[in-house]
N, C-alpha and C positions, 0 to 999 in steps of 0.2 A: 698415114696412120693417125688416128685420133686418140687422144688421152682423155677425152671428155667422158665423164660418167653420167649415165642417165638412168632413170628408173625403168626404162624399157628394156631393150635387149642387152644382154651381158650382165645385168644386175643379179642374176641368179647365182653367179660365181662368188659374190660377196657374202660373207657370213654376217648375220646380224649380231651385234654385240648384246650380250646378256646383261641384265641389270645386276649391279653388284649385290652379292649375297650379304645379308646382315648377320655377322657372326657374333654380335654382342651378346646374344642369348647363351652362347656356348662358353664365353669367357666368364670364369667365376668372379664375383664381385670381391674386392679386397676385404679382408677381415678387419672389421672395425676393432680398434683397441679399446678396451674398456678398463676402467679402474676397478670394477667390481668383478670378482672372480666367477667363473662358471662353477656353480655349486656341484655339478655332476662330474667335474674333472677332479680325480683323486690326487692326493699327494703321493708321489712315488719316491721312496728313499732306497737308494742302492749303495751297497758297500763294495769297495775294491781295495785290496791290499797289494799295492805294487811292489812294496819291499816289506821285510819282516818288521821294520820299525815305523811304518807309516800306513795309516788307513785313510782312504778317501770316502767320505759320506756325500754322495751326490743326491741333491734334492731337485726333483722335477715336478713342476706344476705350481699351483697357487699355495703360498705359505700363509696360512691364517691361523687365528687363535685356536680354533677347534681341531685343526690338523697338526698343530705344533706338538701335541703330546707324543705322536708317533715319532716325530723327529727327535724329541728329547730322549725318548727311550733308546732309540738306535745309537745316538751319539754317546749317551751315558755308558752304554755297554762297551763302546770302543775306547773310552778314556782309560780303562784298566788294561787294555790289550796292547796298545802301542804308545811309544813316547811322543809321536806326532800324529795328530788327527786333523785332517783337512776337511772342513765343511764347505762343500762346493755348492754355492747358490747361483751358479751361472745359468742354470736352466729354470730358475724360478720365474714364473710368468707374472706373478702378482704377489705383493707382500703386504700384509696387514701390519701396521706399526705396533700393534699390541704384542707382537712376538719378541719385542725388546726384552721383556722380563725373562722369557725362556732363554734367549741367547746370552743374556748377562749371567743367568744362573749356570748355564753350561760352561761359560768361561770361568766362573768362580770354582766350579767342580774340577775343571781341568787343572787349575792352579793348585788346588788341594791335592790332586793325584800326582802332581809333578809332570803333567802332560801339557804339551804345547798345542793349543787349539788355534788353528789358522782358518780364517774365513776368506774364501775366494768368491768373487762375483764380477761378472762382465757387464751385466745389464745396468745401464745408467740409472734407471728408476730404482732398482734395488740398491745400488750404491748410494744414491741420494737418500733413500729411506734409512739405510744403515748409518749414514752420517747424522741424520736427524735424530735418531735414537741414541746417539753418542757412542756408536761402535765403530766409527770411521777409522780410528787409528789402529784397530785390530784387523782391518779388512785389507786384503790385497786386491787391487783392481786388475783382475786377470783370471786365468783359468787355474784349476787345481794342478794341472801339469806344470804351470809356471811356478807355483809354490813348491811343488815337488822338486823341480830343478834347483831351487834355491836351498832347500833343506837337505838334499841328498849329499852334498859335499860335507856338511856338518855331521851327518850320521855316518859317513863312510870313513 
């Protein structure tokens, strides 16, 4: 019995190997990070009251000077509602450093109302920006849930 393969008889039993399929067209290219926000992406501000004494203001999207008015209005409304307001910037995709004025004003209003304004952020770029605008000491590097866990025993 011979184990020799030839292109003659018996070669019909062998399957030809297909050329590998190029799947690179089907794989989406990685999203490039840009320091300039997408002007079409709106700022989304959501409210959540996990306890009667706490309101979480979640900010989603790019935070820039022209969209900051929406944020300021929503936070100002909550300063009279609860003794603790958590401004959650964890889902901010980009932050204009000009928002410093608004954030400082919100903090001053909170002090005048006797409300504690906590700022939570996980995004390293946002944290660095908050440090640059001199808000670093008021910021908790983490989620709103982490801040809530810290203030819950104080309120309870």
